[in-house]
C-alpha positions as CSV (number, residue, x, y, z in Angstrom):
1,M,110.2,81.8,70.2
2,N,108.7,85.3,71.0
3,F,105.8,83.6,72.9
4,L,108.4,82.2,75.3
5,I,110.4,85.4,75.7
6,A,107.4,87.7,76.2
7,P,106.3,86.3,79.6
8,V,109.9,86.5,80.9
9,V,110.2,90.1,79.8
10,V,106.9,91.0,81.4
11,A,107.9,89.3,84.7
12,V,111.2,91.2,84.7
13,I,109.6,94.5,84.0
14,A,106.9,93.9,86.7
15,G,109.6,93.0,89.2
16,V,111.6,96.2,88.4
17,L,108.5,98.3,88.7
18,A,107.5,96.7,92.0
19,A,111.0,97.4,93.4
20,A,110.9,101.0,92.1
21,I,107.5,101.6,93.6
22,S,108.6,100.3,97.0
23,I,111.7,102.5,97.0
24,V,109.7,105.6,96.0
25,D,107.0,104.8,98.5
26,K,109.6,104.7,101.3
27,I,111.2,108.0,100.2
28,V,107.9,109.9,99.5
29,N,105.6,108.5,102.2
30,N,106.8,109.1,105.8
31,Y,104.2,107.1,107.8
32,G,105.9,108.0,111.1
33,P,105.5,105.9,114.3
34,V,102.8,103.3,114.3
35,N,101.5,100.8,116.9
36,I,101.0,97.1,116.3
37,S,98.6,95.7,118.9
38,I,98.9,91.9,119.3
39,N,96.2,89.6,120.7
40,G,94.0,92.3,122.1
41,G,96.8,94.5,123.5
42,E,98.7,91.6,125.2
43,K,101.7,93.0,123.5
44,I,102.1,96.4,121.7
45,V,105.1,97.4,119.6
46,T,105.9,100.8,118.2
47,L,107.9,101.3,115.1
48,N,108.2,103.4,112.0
49,G,105.6,102.5,109.4
50,G,106.2,101.7,105.7
51,D,107.4,98.1,105.8
52,S,105.4,94.9,105.5
53,L,103.7,93.5,108.5
54,L,106.0,90.4,108.2
55,S,109.2,92.4,108.3
56,S,107.9,94.9,110.8
57,L,107.2,92.1,113.3
58,A,110.5,90.4,112.6
59,S,112.3,93.7,113.4
60,Q,110.7,93.3,116.9
61,E,111.9,89.6,117.2
62,I,108.3,88.3,116.5
63,F,108.6,85.8,113.7
64,I,105.7,84.7,111.5
65,P,106.4,81.5,109.5
66,S,107.3,82.2,105.9
67,A,108.7,79.4,103.7
68,C,109.5,81.8,100.9
69,G,111.0,84.6,103.0
70,G,108.3,87.1,102.3
71,R,108.0,86.9,98.6
72,G,104.3,86.1,98.5
73,S,104.8,82.7,96.9
74,C,104.2,80.3,99.8
75,G,101.1,81.5,101.5
76,A,102.4,80.5,104.9
77,C,102.7,83.9,106.7
78,K,99.0,84.2,107.7
79,C,97.5,86.1,110.6
80,Q,94.2,87.6,111.5
81,V,93.9,91.4,111.2
82,T,91.1,92.9,113.3
83,S,91.5,96.5,112.2
84,D,90.9,98.0,108.7
85,V,93.9,97.7,106.4
86,G,91.9,97.7,103.1
87,V,90.7,94.9,100.9
88,H,92.5,91.7,100.2
89,L,95.1,92.0,97.4
90,P,95.1,89.8,94.3
91,T,98.5,88.4,95.5
92,E,96.8,87.1,98.7
93,L,93.6,85.6,97.3
94,P,95.1,82.4,95.8
95,Y,96.3,81.3,99.3
96,L,93.2,82.0,101.3
97,S,90.0,80.0,101.7
98,K,86.5,81.7,101.7
99,E,86.4,81.2,105.5
100,E,89.8,82.8,105.9
101,I,88.8,85.8,103.8
102,E,85.6,86.2,105.9
103,K,87.8,86.3,109.1
104,N,90.1,88.8,107.5
105,I,93.1,86.4,107.5
106,R,95.9,88.2,105.7
107,L,99.4,87.4,104.3
108,T,101.6,89.5,106.5
109,C,104.2,89.9,103.7
110,Q,101.5,91.6,101.6
111,V,100.1,93.9,104.2
112,K,101.9,97.2,104.6
113,V,101.9,98.9,108.0
114,K,100.9,102.5,107.3
115,A,98.9,103.2,110.5
116,D,98.1,101.5,113.8
117,I,97.0,97.9,113.3
118,D,95.5,95.2,115.5
119,I,96.4,91.5,114.8
120,I,95.9,88.1,116.4
121,I,98.7,85.5,116.3
122,P,99.2,82.1,118.0
123,E,100.8,82.3,121.4
124,D,103.4,79.8,120.3
125,L,105.0,82.4,118.1
126,F,106.2,84.4,121.1
127,N,108.6,81.5,121.7
128,V,110.1,81.7,118.3
129,K,113.7,82.9,118.3
130,K,116.5,83.7,115.8
131,F,119.5,81.5,116.5
132,K,123.1,82.3,115.4
133,S,124.4,78.8,114.9
134,R,127.6,77.2,113.6
135,V,127.6,74.2,111.3
136,K,128.8,71.3,113.4
137,S,128.6,68.6,110.7
138,I,127.4,67.8,107.2
139,R,126.9,64.2,106.1
140,D,125.5,62.6,102.9
141,V,122.7,60.2,104.0
142,T,121.7,59.5,100.4
143,H,123.1,60.6,97.0
144,D,120.9,63.7,97.1
145,I,120.1,64.3,100.8
146,K,122.4,65.9,103.3
147,E,122.1,65.7,107.1
148,V,123.2,69.0,108.5
149,I,123.7,69.6,112.3
150,F,123.8,73.1,113.6
151,D,125.4,73.9,117.0
152,L,123.4,76.7,118.8
153,Q,126.6,77.9,120.5
154,G,125.3,77.8,124.1
155,E,121.6,78.6,123.3
156,E,118.8,76.1,123.6
157,I,115.7,75.4,121.5
158,N,112.5,74.1,123.0
159,F,110.2,72.3,120.6
160,Q,107.7,69.5,120.1
161,A,108.9,66.7,117.8
162,G,107.6,67.4,114.3
163,R,108.3,71.1,114.2
164,Y,110.4,73.0,111.6
165,V,112.8,75.9,111.4
166,Q,113.6,78.4,108.7
167,L,117.1,78.4,107.3
168,V,118.3,81.9,106.4
169,V,120.4,81.7,103.2
170,P,122.7,84.6,102.5
171,P,123.1,86.2,99.0
172,Y,125.3,84.2,96.7
173,D,126.1,84.2,92.9
174,K,123.1,86.0,91.3
175,I,120.9,85.7,94.3
176,K,120.4,89.1,95.7
177,G,119.3,89.5,99.3
178,T,118.7,86.8,101.9
179,T,116.3,83.9,101.3
180,Q,114.5,81.7,103.9
181,R,113.3,78.2,103.5
182,A,111.5,75.9,105.9
183,Y,113.0,72.5,107.0
184,S,111.6,70.0,109.5
185,M,113.9,69.2,112.4
186,S,115.1,65.6,112.6
187,S,116.8,66.1,115.9
188,K,115.2,65.0,119.2
189,P,113.7,67.7,121.4
190,G,116.0,66.4,124.2
191,D,119.0,67.6,122.3
192,K,118.3,71.3,123.0
193,G,121.8,72.6,122.0
194,V,121.6,71.5,118.3
195,I,119.3,71.5,115.4
196,E,119.5,68.7,112.8
197,V,117.8,69.0,109.4
198,L,117.7,66.8,106.2
199,I,118.0,68.8,103.0
200,R,117.4,67.2,99.6
201,L,118.9,68.8,96.5
202,V,116.2,70.3,94.3
203,P,117.5,71.2,90.8
204,G,117.5,75.0,90.6
205,G,116.5,75.4,94.3
206,I,118.0,78.5,95.9
207,A,118.4,77.1,99.4
208,T,119.2,73.5,98.5
209,T,121.8,74.5,95.9
210,W,123.5,76.7,98.5
211,V,123.5,74.0,101.1
212,H,124.8,71.3,98.7
213,T,127.5,73.5,97.0
214,R,128.4,76.3,99.4
215,L,127.7,75.3,103.0
216,K,130.7,74.1,104.9
217,E,131.4,72.9,108.5
218,G,132.3,75.8,110.8
219,M,130.2,78.4,108.9
220,E,127.8,80.6,110.9
221,V,124.2,80.4,109.8
222,E,121.0,82.0,111.1
223,L,118.0,79.8,111.9
224,I,114.5,80.9,113.0
225,G,112.1,78.7,114.9
226,P,110.5,76.6,116.0
227,F,107.3,76.7,113.9
228,G,104.5,74.4,112.9
229,D,101.8,72.2,114.5
230,F,102.7,68.8,113.2
231,E,103.0,66.4,116.2
232,R,101.7,63.1,117.5
233,S,98.4,63.2,119.2
234,E,97.9,62.5,122.9
235,T,95.8,59.4,122.2
236,D,96.4,55.6,122.3
237,A,95.5,55.2,118.6
238,A,97.8,53.3,116.3
239,M,100.0,55.7,114.4
240,V,100.2,54.9,110.6
241,C,103.1,57.1,109.4
242,I,104.1,57.5,105.7
243,A,107.0,59.4,104.2
244,G,109.6,59.4,101.5
245,G,113.0,61.2,101.0
246,S,113.6,64.1,103.3
247,G,110.1,63.5,104.7
248,M,111.9,61.2,107.1
249,A,112.9,64.3,109.2
250,P,109.9,64.9,111.4
251,F,109.4,61.1,111.9
252,K,113.0,60.6,113.0
253,S,112.4,63.3,115.6
254,I,109.1,61.9,116.7
255,L,110.1,58.3,116.9
256,Y,113.4,58.8,118.8
257,D,111.6,61.2,121.1
258,M,109.0,58.5,121.9
259,F,111.7,55.9,122.4
260,E,113.7,58.2,124.6
261,K,110.7,59.0,126.8
262,G,109.6,55.4,127.1
263,D,106.4,55.9,125.2
264,L,106.6,52.3,123.9
265,D,103.1,51.0,124.4
266,R,101.6,52.8,121.4
267,E,101.6,50.9,118.1
268,V,103.5,52.6,115.3
269,W,103.6,51.5,111.6
270,Y,106.1,53.5,109.6
271,F,105.9,53.2,105.8
272,F,108.9,54.7,103.9
273,G,108.7,54.8,100.1
274,A,111.7,55.1,97.9
275,R,112.6,54.4,94.2
276,T,115.8,52.4,94.7
277,T,118.0,51.3,97.6
278,K,120.2,54.4,97.2
279,D,117.2,56.5,98.0
280,I,116.6,55.0,101.5
281,L,118.1,56.9,104.4
282,Y,118.7,55.7,108.0
283,M,117.8,52.1,107.0
284,K,120.2,50.6,109.6
285,E,118.9,52.9,112.3
286,M,115.3,52.3,111.6
287,M,115.8,48.5,111.5
288,E,117.6,48.7,114.9
289,L,114.7,50.7,116.4
290,D,112.3,48.1,115.0
291,A,114.3,45.4,116.8
292,K,114.4,47.2,120.1
293,W,110.8,48.5,120.1
294,E,108.2,45.7,120.1
295,N,105.3,47.9,118.9
296,F,107.2,49.8,116.2
297,H,107.1,48.4,112.7
298,F,109.3,49.9,109.9
299,I,108.2,49.0,106.4
300,P,110.4,50.4,103.6
301,A,109.2,49.8,100.1
302,L,111.0,50.2,96.7
303,S,109.0,51.1,93.6
304,E,112.0,50.3,91.3
305,P,114.5,48.0,93.0
306,E,117.7,47.6,91.1
307,E,118.7,44.3,89.6
308,G,121.2,42.5,91.8
309,S,120.3,44.6,94.9
310,N,119.1,41.5,96.7
311,W,116.2,43.6,98.0
312,S,114.0,41.4,100.2
313,G,111.5,44.1,101.4
314,E,108.3,45.3,100.0
315,T,108.1,46.4,96.4
316,G,105.6,48.6,94.5
317,M,104.1,52.0,95.1
318,I,104.0,53.0,98.7
319,T,100.2,53.6,98.4
320,D,99.7,50.0,97.3
321,V,101.9,48.6,100.1
322,L,100.0,50.8,102.6
323,D,96.6,49.7,101.4
324,N,97.6,46.0,101.7
325,Y,98.9,46.4,105.3
326,L,95.7,48.4,106.3
327,K,93.6,45.6,105.0
328,T,95.6,42.6,106.2
329,K,98.0,43.5,109.1
330,I,97.0,46.6,110.9
331,D,94.0,45.9,113.2
332,S,91.0,47.7,111.9
333,G,89.1,47.0,115.1
334,K,91.3,49.5,117.0
335,A,91.6,53.3,116.6
336,R,94.0,54.4,114.0
337,E,95.5,57.7,112.9
338,G,97.4,58.8,109.8
339,Y,100.6,60.8,109.8
340,L,102.1,62.0,106.5
341,C,105.1,64.0,105.4
342,G,105.7,64.7,101.7
343,S,104.6,66.5,98.6
344,P,100.9,67.6,98.1
345,G,100.5,64.8,95.5
346,M,101.9,62.1,97.9
347,I,99.7,63.4,100.7
348,G,96.6,63.4,98.5
349,A,97.2,59.9,97.3
350,C,97.8,58.6,100.8
351,N,94.8,60.4,102.2
352,N,92.7,58.5,99.6
353,V,94.1,55.2,100.8
354,L,93.7,56.0,104.5
355,T,90.1,57.2,104.2
356,A,89.2,54.2,102.0
357,N,90.3,52.1,104.9
358,D,88.1,53.9,107.5
359,I,90.6,56.4,108.9
360,P,88.7,59.7,108.8
361,L,90.3,62.9,107.5
362,D,90.1,64.6,110.9
363,K,92.4,61.8,112.2
364,I,95.0,62.4,109.5
365,Y,97.8,64.8,110.2
366,Y,100.4,66.0,107.8
367,D,103.5,68.0,107.2
368,N,103.1,69.3,103.6
369,F,106.0,70.6,101.5
370,A,106.3,71.5,97.9
């Protein structure tokens, strides 16, 4: 039993020491005013040093994506640092490729601003805002996925279909401090006054537990966004889309945006994998869209259909269904692109099927979540 307890004790001690070091550093080391020069001086902000680059930028309303809220566990908060801030830390290296290290890409949550610093960030991040929203509605769309619609209370969000926002979760129970988690928007870009997300309950998940057990209609919640680069290309290639569970979110946004804008000539094949009928969301809506849009094809597939469910759709693993359609029904003589949203394992498996059917990796786009 000791071999199980020891790692936990070490982790707790390390956490306490890290917190103590941070507090002492702020008290003892007064770094004074420092300048952060962004994109070659396009924007310069002045603030007191001592905090992480991530939180320093956030204090100036410049938000870098961070799925873990700055805890160094997601690897999302990357930017290029063009001035000397020291060597890469061991906490950064697991999330950086060799090429990124050579370009001095850093995790902003792990870089402390002690002196003037020069960085480069995407221009899109200047459009990211913090929204003080109110929960307009909460609805169960499956047994473990909630559709949550946030009213932006007079503000508007401008985004490309496929983007995500970060939900700011307040402290609750034993969770100290705020937590941020990233969720793809399922609302249409044309609905600028609201943000809709789909949140699946993950056992032990800090944010998902709060949403499923604490969040109520009428509550005020902070959202930060839009972030991301997942979107449909500006080509005529057939779109081969694959998702499961809450991976429906960006595709719901993309598909309804295309339909609303009259972009109906492009061929779209949407494969949605689920275990049983109770795991399929928006079935009625997707089938109605399929009926109204000649070039849109919705293919739900169940891996374990229940007895007596009268399921008449595809059965089996979604990768097998996808492979069959690519070989027999989706014209291989025309350009095709892959669009995926799901876990790393799902994306890896689908990548293998797509590339085996002559869709190159550089024509496969994905929204990856853990």
